[in-house]
LUMLOLO-338354 format. One record per residue (C-alpha): z, y, x; residue number from 0; chain. Coordinates in pm, 1 decimal. Each point is the difference from the previous one (the first is absolute). Layout:
{{Z Y X} NUM "A"}
...
//
This chain:
{{8266.1 7898.2 10829.3} 0 "A"}
{{287.2 -243.8 51.0} 1 "A"}
{{272.0 16.0 -265.2} 2 "A"}
{{309.4 -201.0 83.6} 3 "A"}
{{123.1 -264.1 -244.8} 4 "A"}
{{379.8 -20.6 0.4} 5 "A"}
{{202.3 -314.2 -64.0} 6 "A"}
{{315.7 -3.7 -213.3} 7 "A"}
{{231.5 52.9 299.2} 8 "A"}
{{-199.2 303.5 113.7} 9 "A"}
{{-4.8 149.2 -350.0} 10 "A"}
{{375.2 -52.7 -21.8} 11 "A"}
{{32.7 189.1 330.2} 12 "A"}
{{-201.4 284.9 -152.1} 13 "A"}
{{223.3 12.2 -305.5} 14 "A"}
{{292.1 146.7 196.1} 15 "A"}
{{-159.0 318.6 139.7} 16 "A"}
{{-187.7 60.0 -323.2} 17 "A"}
{{309.1 -45.5 -216.7} 18 "A"}
{{167.7 256.4 225.4} 19 "A"}
{{-288.8 241.7 -58.3} 20 "A"}
{{55.5 -34.0 -374.5} 21 "A"}
{{374.9 47.3 40.8} 22 "A"}
{{-52.6 306.2 220.7} 23 "A"}
{{-232.8 164.9 -250.6} 24 "A"}
{{248.9 -68.4 -279.2} 25 "A"}
{{289.7 135.0 208.7} 26 "A"}
{{-166.8 326.4 100.7} 27 "A"}
{{-100.0 101.8 -352.9} 28 "A"}
{{353.3 116.7 -79.9} 29 "A"}
{{-25.7 258.7 280.2} 30 "A"}
{{-332.8 152.2 -107.0} 31 "A"}
{{122.5 326.4 -149.8} 32 "A"}
{{-58.8 370.2 58.8} 33 "A"}
{{182.6 120.2 312.9} 34 "A"}
{{-41.2 -300.1 231.1} 35 "A"}
{{-220.7 26.2 308.3} 36 "A"}
{{-268.3 -247.1 98.1} 37 "A"}
{{175.6 -65.5 330.3} 38 "A"}
{{319.3 -87.9 -185.6} 39 "A"}
{{-192.0 -241.9 -221.2} 40 "A"}
{{-155.2 -158.2 308.4} 41 "A"}
{{342.8 -39.5 161.8} 42 "A"}
{{139.8 -166.3 -311.3} 43 "A"}
{{-290.7 -243.3 -4.4} 44 "A"}
{{33.4 -79.9 369.8} 45 "A"}
{{375.6 -54.8 -24.2} 46 "A"}
{{-40.8 -226.5 -303.6} 47 "A"}
{{-259.4 -216.2 173.8} 48 "A"}
{{202.9 -23.1 321.7} 49 "A"}
{{311.4 -93.7 -198.9} 50 "A"}
{{-186.7 -311.0 -117.1} 51 "A"}
{{-70.3 -113.1 357.8} 52 "A"}
{{-364.4 100.1 -27.3} 53 "A"}
{{-225.7 254.8 166.4} 54 "A"}
{{-188.2 288.0 -164.5} 55 "A"}
{{-347.2 -117.3 98.9} 56 "A"}
{{-177.0 333.9 -42.6} 57 "A"}
{{206.4 171.1 269.7} 58 "A"}
{{-222.0 19.9 306.6} 59 "A"}
{{-284.8 -187.9 -168.9} 60 "A"}
{{-323.4 152.0 132.7} 61 "A"}
{{222.9 288.1 115.0} 62 "A"}
{{147.9 81.0 -342.3} 63 "A"}
{{326.6 188.4 64.5} 64 "A"}
{{216.8 -100.8 -296.6} 65 "A"}
{{130.6 -299.3 -193.6} 66 "A"}
{{-171.0 79.3 -331.2} 67 "A"}
{{-315.3 173.8 -112.1} 68 "A"}
{{112.6 277.5 -238.0} 69 "A"}
{{-297.1 163.3 -171.3} 70 "A"}
{{71.9 305.0 -214.1} 71 "A"}
{{-227.8 145.1 -269.4} 72 "A"}
{{-354.0 35.7 142.9} 73 "A"}
{{72.4 -247.7 281.2} 74 "A"}
{{-101.8 -341.8 -129.5} 75 "A"}
{{93.3 -226.2 293.3} 76 "A"}
{{140.3 8.4 354.7} 77 "A"}
{{215.9 309.3 -44.3} 78 "A"}
{{237.7 68.1 289.7} 79 "A"}
{{362.9 78.0 -96.8} 80 "A"}
{{77.1 364.1 82.5} 81 "A"}
{{273.3 251.5 -79.2} 82 "A"}
{{-168.6 70.6 -334.9} 83 "A"}
{{254.8 0.9 -285.2} 84 "A"}
{{-111.4 -160.2 -324.6} 85 "A"}
{{-43.2 238.1 -292.9} 86 "A"}
{{13.8 -55.0 -374.4} 87 "A"}
{{-345.5 -111.5 -112.8} 88 "A"}
{{-111.0 -152.6 330.2} 89 "A"}
{{-132.4 -352.9 15.8} 90 "A"}
{{61.7 -220.1 301.8} 91 "A"}
{{-161.1 -319.0 125.9} 92 "A"}
{{239.7 -227.8 188.8} 93 "A"}
{{-161.7 -266.7 217.7} 94 "A"}
{{230.7 -241.8 182.4} 95 "A"}
{{-60.2 -273.4 256.4} 96 "A"}
{{246.9 -252.3 140.5} 97 "A"}
{{1.8 -270.2 264.6} 98 "A"}
{{230.8 -302.3 17.4} 99 "A"}
{{-41.4 -266.7 268.4} 100 "A"}
{{-358.3 109.1 63.5} 101 "A"}
{{-106.2 -7.2 -366.4} 102 "A"}
{{-100.1 317.8 -183.0} 103 "A"}
{{52.4 151.3 -344.1} 104 "A"}
{{-169.8 300.6 -160.4} 105 "A"}
{{20.2 183.0 -331.6} 106 "A"}
{{-13.7 344.0 -158.3} 107 "A"}
{{80.5 200.4 -311.9} 108 "A"}
{{-63.5 354.7 -121.0} 109 "A"}
{{260.8 179.6 -208.2} 110 "A"}
{{74.7 339.7 -143.7} 111 "A"}
{{272.2 237.6 115.6} 112 "A"}
{{191.0 117.8 -305.3} 113 "A"}
{{-224.5 104.2 -287.5} 114 "A"}
{{-372.6 -30.8 75.2} 115 "A"}
{{-316.5 89.5 -190.5} 116 "A"}
{{-171.3 -239.0 -238.5} 117 "A"}
{{-304.5 -0.6 229.6} 118 "A"}
{{208.5 -106.0 297.7} 119 "A"}
{{166.9 -273.7 -204.3} 120 "A"}
{{-343.1 -129.7 -104.2} 121 "A"}
{{-105.2 3.5 365.7} 122 "A"}
{{304.2 -205.1 101.3} 123 "A"}
{{-38.2 -237.2 -294.7} 124 "A"}
{{-363.4 -58.6 90.4} 125 "A"}
{{87.1 -127.6 347.4} 126 "A"}
{{283.2 -219.9 -125.9} 127 "A"}
{{-188.5 -143.8 -296.6} 128 "A"}
{{-310.8 -58.2 210.2} 129 "A"}
{{208.0 -194.6 250.8} 130 "A"}
{{173.8 -218.8 -257.4} 131 "A"}
{{-307.6 -54.7 -215.8} 132 "A"}
{{-207.6 -99.4 301.1} 133 "A"}
{{264.0 -239.9 131.4} 134 "A"}
{{12.6 -170.8 -340.9} 135 "A"}
{{-374.4 -67.0 17.3} 136 "A"}
{{-2.9 -161.2 344.7} 137 "A"}
{{-104.8 -365.6 2.9} 138 "A"}
{{-67.4 -229.0 293.1} 139 "A"}
{{-376.9 -43.3 33.7} 140 "A"}
{{-94.4 355.4 -93.4} 141 "A"}
{{-161.7 226.5 257.5} 142 "A"}
{{196.4 280.7 162.6} 143 "A"}
{{-281.0 230.0 -109.2} 144 "A"}
{{74.8 -95.6 -359.9} 145 "A"}
{{354.7 119.6 60.9} 146 "A"}
{{-133.9 329.1 138.1} 147 "A"}
{{-212.8 38.6 -313.1} 148 "A"}
{{303.0 -61.4 -222.2} 149 "A"}
{{202.4 258.5 192.7} 150 "A"}
{{-273.1 262.4 -31.6} 151 "A"}
{{-57.9 -66.1 -369.3} 152 "A"}
{{371.9 35.4 -73.3} 153 "A"}
{{14.9 333.5 181.8} 154 "A"}
{{-315.0 144.9 -151.9} 155 "A"}
{{76.7 -100.8 -357.9} 156 "A"}
{{312.7 215.2 21.8} 157 "A"}
{{-207.3 300.2 104.4} 158 "A"}
{{71.0 -3.8 373.5} 159 "A"}
{{-185.0 -109.9 314.2} 160 "A"}
{{98.1 -218.9 298.6} 161 "A"}
{{58.2 144.1 346.4} 162 "A"}
{{-276.0 -117.5 231.4} 163 "A"}
{{14.2 -135.1 357.3} 164 "A"}
{{356.1 -134.9 -39.4} 165 "A"}
{{84.5 -341.0 -138.4} 166 "A"}
{{234.6 -290.9 -53.5} 167 "A"}
{{27.6 -262.7 271.9} 168 "A"}
{{123.6 -336.8 114.7} 169 "A"}
{{353.1 -27.6 137.0} 170 "A"}
{{206.9 -259.2 184.3} 171 "A"}
{{75.6 -5.4 369.8} 172 "A"}
{{-183.3 332.4 14.2} 173 "A"}
{{67.7 299.4 -226.8} 174 "A"}
{{-374.0 31.0 -64.1} 175 "A"}
{{-238.3 -294.9 7.3} 176 "A"}
{{-313.4 -132.8 -165.2} 177 "A"}
{{-122.6 49.5 -264.2} 178 "A"}
{{-56.4 367.5 -78.7} 179 "A"}
{{23.6 55.4 -375.5} 180 "A"}
{{-156.7 328.9 -116.5} 181 "A"}
{{100.1 142.4 -338.2} 182 "A"}
{{-366.2 34.3 -86.5} 183 "A"}
{{-312.5 -215.0 10.0} 184 "A"}
{{-218.7 92.5 295.5} 185 "A"}
{{-309.9 -184.6 -125.8} 186 "A"}
{{-141.5 -93.1 -338.4} 187 "A"}
{{59.7 -372.3 56.3} 188 "A"}
{{363.9 -108.5 -21.6} 189 "A"}
{{-84.6 -370.9 23.1} 190 "A"}
{{-20.3 -9.7 377.7} 191 "A"}
{{219.2 -5.0 308.0} 192 "A"}
{{332.4 -180.7 47.5} 193 "A"}
{{183.8 -159.5 -289.9} 194 "A"}
{{368.0 11.9 -86.0} 195 "A"}
{{171.3 -330.3 81.6} 196 "A"}
{{342.6 -156.9 -35.2} 197 "A"}
{{222.3 93.9 293.7} 198 "A"}
{{-150.6 344.1 59.0} 199 "A"}
{{243.7 291.8 21.2} 200 "A"}
{{-120.9 357.6 -33.2} 201 "A"}
{{89.3 352.1 -110.9} 202 "A"}
{{-163.5 169.2 -296.2} 203 "A"}
{{40.9 376.3 -6.6} 204 "A"}
{{-189.1 220.6 -245.1} 205 "A"}
{{-22.8 360.5 123.1} 206 "A"}
{{-93.6 232.7 -281.3} 207 "A"}
{{-166.7 343.3 5.2} 208 "A"}
{{-76.8 246.1 -278.5} 209 "A"}
{{-364.7 100.4 54.2} 210 "A"}
{{-121.7 -95.7 347.6} 211 "A"}
{{74.1 -311.3 199.1} 212 "A"}
{{-122.5 153.5 323.8} 213 "A"}
{{289.6 2.2 247.6} 214 "A"}
{{104.0 269.8 242.6} 215 "A"}
{{256.1 -44.5 276.8} 216 "A"}
{{229.4 298.1 60.6} 217 "A"}
{{81.6 159.9 335.1} 218 "A"}
{{295.8 -231.4 57.7} 219 "A"}
{{-268.7 -273.2 39.8} 220 "A"}
{{177.2 -223.8 -252.5} 221 "A"}
{{26.9 154.3 -346.3} 222 "A"}
{{-295.4 -89.7 -223.2} 223 "A"}
{{-99.2 223.4 -291.0} 224 "A"}
{{-296.1 9.8 -234.4} 225 "A"}
{{-271.7 256.6 60.7} 226 "A"}
{{54.5 116.5 -360.3} 227 "A"}
{{340.3 147.9 97.0} 228 "A"}
{{180.0 -164.9 -293.0} 229 "A"}
{{300.0 -228.5 8.1} 230 "A"}
{{-32.3 -374.5 50.2} 231 "A"}
{{202.9 -315.8 -54.7} 232 "A"}
{{47.5 -335.5 173.0} 233 "A"}
{{158.7 -333.3 -88.7} 234 "A"}
{{8.4 -320.1 203.6} 235 "A"}
{{119.6 -358.9 -26.0} 236 "A"}
{{-29.4 -291.8 238.4} 237 "A"}
{{-110.6 -316.8 -180.4} 238 "A"}
{{-35.3 -366.5 90.8} 239 "A"}
{{-249.6 -231.3 -168.4} 240 "A"}
{{201.3 -298.2 -124.0} 241 "A"}
{{-124.7 -262.2 -248.4} 242 "A"}
{{-314.0 201.5 -60.0} 243 "A"}
{{159.2 332.7 -94.7} 244 "A"}
{{156.4 300.2 174.4} 245 "A"}
{{378.3 11.7 41.7} 246 "A"}
{{151.2 338.2 84.6} 247 "A"}
{{218.5 -21.3 311.8} 248 "A"}
{{114.6 363.3 -6.8} 249 "A"}
{{154.2 -10.1 -347.2} 250 "A"}
{{329.8 188.4 -3.3} 251 "A"}
//
């Protein structure tokens, strides 16, 4: 596994698309209300990104048809925007990617539509708190597997389980690069494999399920749900390791 170490100039280049991701996610939240369609949300996101002289990097990536992944209720990640109109009590994951001058940004949030249940709020809070808590514990010199262990422990202590087979990832000149960062520990030994080093840039994205982390891909060949049939949540930040700690690049 070869994980690229970025210099200051390269990290500064990555700041721009990732800052735009944060700004896009902040912008779109005001439109997430009952009565708006997923396609309209996608159009708003695309127009906002294009207005900042950037490209929506998800559009056409691996054949994905839209500018944003919009994942409603049971869909945890990779939801395709459709004509579906948001209803009171829905929850929606919004995953956005940008590209500026060949550098990529990536981030995601999950939010409620109008008034949501306490269970759904706990589900959303779990993903967000897991993300922020895990980022705060990152130190240069620790193993990536230690990070995976921290992510899993944060999810499980809140009574939920991580989605399996999907993970965080490196980012830079490619939207997805080494390393892969699962939200769970795949072996009993977390003191092995590559270590986190200054200059590394990667995405951390806890994906949270209620009972089962076993994934199932729907007939559209994109939308990922849990085999338990319950709702899921997803949060993501891109971080850079600077002076031994993780700095969030996608902060709004």
